[in-house]
Phi, psi and omega in degrees: 000131181282122181243002178263165184299138182269346184260177176063019179299130177080005181262006177081193183279147166277144183299322185287343179231029181296156175296338189235051183296325180280324182296325181303328179271326187274332184290163182280333183246188179265150172286154184226153173238108184290165178297339178280357179086009181259122178283137177233136179285161176289154178291149178229145174286164182303318182295324179294322177300315181296315179298321180295319179298317179296316180298320179301311181298320181295318182291321178297317182291336178289338176088113170089349179243125190237147170243156180294147178293158184286345178227159178278119184296336177286342176262316181223097182277354190301321185292348193257090183256140181287135179225139174241128184219132175264129174254095186293328179296322179268357181058045186226151173242124187246127172251120188212140172229019181084353179239328179219146179226126172238123182244131179248124169287135185253353182214139005282353170210171184270134178200146176287126180242350177219131167221097189238143167272107186282351173287316184258344186083005182285132175260119184272343186264133177247343182204157181266152178202189177295155175281335178194172174223147179223143167246116185238124181052037175087358180247134182271140178225140166277147176248111185070196179104157179224151182232169177105006178292123188289327180227138186261010177285332184199163182241103179285145181299323183288345178281334191298319183298333184268357181293149188247157173273157175254131179292346182268357185260154168300142189247138179296134182242317185196168175218157175214163186224151175193183177287162176292137179253150180297135177294328174198160180292141179232118174274106186291144170249077187295340179293344179255006184246140178282339174209150182273108182270148183288145172215121001289162179291151179288145180158196182234147182239128181238137178238124173256129179258136180236138178254159183301159178309139185302323183289346179253006181293129179223163176233117357289161184295145178256348179241146182284163171279149179238134173247138170246125183254140177230144171230142172231134192255149173290138164085000176202155186280068188230135173234155168228160185207141173202169179235156178230127174263120184248109185278093177256026176267192181253003180224155172299148175237149179253123175267103184284320184202161174209154166239112186274342176214136179218109183236128175269096188273147174292132176291150184256359171202155181254121179230126176284319181262173177292140180235121184291330183227075185273162175295153179243159177299155178282067188207132170247126180240130182223142176234168175279355179273075189221139180193165173069031180201155176254004176223153189296315183303318180288324179295324184282346180300342181285329191229353181239124181231142170242108189234175177284154183254110182295342180273354184267086186274346186252021176285164183284323186302130189300319181268008180055048182244019177300125178285102185215015176244113181270128178232132172246111184200152174289149180292340180209138176078198020284332178054049181241153179272140176247115183289163178300130180083359181254174181229158168239125178252130177287172168291165180260139174257131177250125187243110183254115179274124187263142187251016184200160170264359179289129186297319181295316182293320176300317179295320177300320179296317181294320179294323176297323178299314181295321178296335182274311187263349176218062188294344176297342178292348177275352171294126191219063184285152173284127193246129174250118177270104187280128190284335181229143187251020172281160187301318182297315181294322181292317179296322176298317180294320178301315181297313181296314182298320179296319185291331181258357174095013173292165190234349187209135178242128177242121173287105197283174177299139183082003182278343184097358179288138183232093180285351178274356183293139174253008180292118182301323181294319179297317180294322179295325178300315182281337171297318179293316180295320179296322178293320178296320178295318181298324178300332179259020177062039178238144171261140181240138177197196185198184188264141172219148182248132178244291180285163180066023171218160181258159172286165180302317176256119182305337179294341179272359174280166174298142187242146166080349182229150179290127179278148183301320182251026176093317178210148182206124172295138179280127179281358172263003178269170177298320179299316183299316180295316180295321180301310181293323177296320179295316177300314181297318181289324177298312181301313182292314183295319183275348182070036180288152184247000181207142172236125171254098185261103186276131181068058173304166179310120186262011179099012182296150180257162182214129181265359184299139172253009182257343180290137190286344188247006167213155187275325185181208184295315192298328181255003189292322181288316181298315182296317181290321177297317178296323181297313184286322181288325175297321178296315180295320179297321177298320177302318183290331177293338179260006179075022181275123180287137185245105178258094190225134187278045179209161188277073178248032184298321183285349176256010176116355180299142179263315184219148161230186181297140175294335183125086184211161175249126188303322182295341178297335181274013168253001177285164175305149186307317184299326181283327178299324181301313183287316180298323177302314181290326175297315180300318179294314180301313183286325186281346185258015173292320181238348171262148165286162179301330182279353183269352183229138176262155170245191187217134176233109181278090178295328174238177185302135180216122177058028179091194179096336176065202186297332182290341184260342188253166186263333177296142350295132190300319184291339180280345180231042188294323178299318179294316179302317179295322178299320180292317177298318180292322175303306190286306183287334173290346176256357185069027184245135178261149180241164170273096176281103190255117179172186181274346184205159177261341176208156180234347176220168178297324179295318177297316179302318181296322180292316179297314179299323180302313185280328174296317178296320178300313181298315183291327178296321184248027189301321185296315180284325180291334175273001177283184181294145179258122175262129188275119181261302181206129182283144179295133175224001178080000184249339180201188184297156170220163181173181182209170180231129171267141179233145183208075188298337182270355185258175176288315174274106189280329183203150174216122179255143173239129177240132183243144180241112181275356188274162183280355177234155178292155181225157173234127184225146171266118188237133176268130185239108182285127187241014178302312183285354171274355180078021181255141187234303189250282181256138176225162171256138188232126178238125181255121179054036175083005179288168179303136182291145177235148180285148177213142181266140174270151176278185186293343177266015179058044182238137174262141175245117184238144170264118189238133172261128181240122183294160179303129180047037181231202183210159175226137178238149185229128180254135180243130174230171181294144177272000000 
């Protein structure tokens, strides 16, 4: 669910919530907003930077009054370390990293009383409430929380001391702190990563323990203990939260429902009437309970809701329907039993506090979040989709991929590969082929279909409810369990390195009471989600790359679609070139380049005939090179689908040229993409990669769709590349020349772009 502002995209920072509110006054010059829409702070002398840092710490320690940090965390995250501190005098526990602050009151019960973006000084919380909610054995309970706030528009500091505990709520008992722990083991494939990212991410982990309501306390206890977990991360304004039900009673308990996060957010605009497209809080919330979508907002609709608050009686909206209550909960269930001595863990909610209304900056923050909490998404191998799965074709593909530097082979849909086979001889064949591929530094794997197909016995399909793709095997059935076990054993026995699981579980429901691994409708979604995510996590522990067209990134997914329509790859070749760049431009606002795949139909795909395909490759070499330059110039991998990657030495040389280019500049090309101009077929288009921590700080690609060469003066914003004054600039690999940036940290270059060609520019420190 999208929770950040939908308006003002591309208009830069607002002055009242700028990243640099203190700097604007303290700096020697004026802040500027470039024509490219990128806000730049004024320059500061070294002494001013030091004074600003001291002032920031003093204001933070004073509590509630914030100054902007001395550096931009998107350029240099190092100064911002997570700290957890208990203030016993104030009866508070504070989680702070200099970018975000969450404060929990611990007495007379535990409740969040501060949720602030310390970069902007914005307070997102307007009222206090429970920390979570649970329904156990049919009875609803609040977990923590305080009551008695007289007005719900804002939370005054002097009101907090007078807030009361509820005798019906779970009560705070204790807290502990430690480092962040890995959600699951991840076997890194560093050969596909431009940099080795830490796992688990650095930061602090806090656990609050809650005991059942005092009036319901019995010996032995009849209600389970509840833990609420919080994490705060180094280097970005991100928190996470989840709950654990620990059954320390003498009988099984049923957890019918839960709300793992409940925040009464301050509204960001006042409307008396209904508004169809209202402003949203400066907050992005994402959970792992996501399926059936290739983009985050649609995936999050399942578990993240922004609804009206029935307790907010003094709001402006006439019908009291302002969406300002954030809830993280499954739409149904889980309705599962927790055995004695066992636990139930909810999904995790990740809360990213945004410091701007600028679309690029919001996207950069979200992309940084994925690199932190799902760093396997930075694995970015070059992928060859092999059209036929017989031994001869696979060995031919292995040889070709090895010679041009590709890194991963997928036996594609329609190739004849059957990962569901339990035939030992068949598995041994692919074990041998996978070993041959590994000798040439290639991973081998294949395609499997789950959704939009039926089980062998229709009774093992989801029952009673309409399936998203018409039909869906139930993962709570015997077939579903056996299917995932067979895939896992094939992958392990054959030593496969990639799974392309088409149509992952999309959230379908099932009313069957006969399936052995779920009881009925109420627990069917939770059970199936757990089955598929547990399977994906197991794949990641074995280093298996997951190419899956659904939003399972937090469970180990590597890629989903960048955002494309399959029929577009049946259009004439010239149109595919432009649409490809549009898809990349549009798909990378919130995805990193490594999180989305594109498609290159080397042979016929979905129709279109000879005009749509590249084979024979040497006859369409200019087009083939354009596709390679589009994709690798964006740091984006495609499914190159066909029987071969080259057909002549000349074709081979072109493929090797661009693969070598990508690998030479992999670190910067895998960096963040700054959007310069979207392709429209009428003039140049392009983007800029930034990598402030690397030697190559930035690389821009400019494309010319016209039949004649053009010369354009282009402004290139380099703030997010970590460049300030002097830089070195190399055009198309020529000797670097020095160039000065203006006060907005922008370079202005006169660039010649050849007809239907491209020009690239590399930036390093001057």
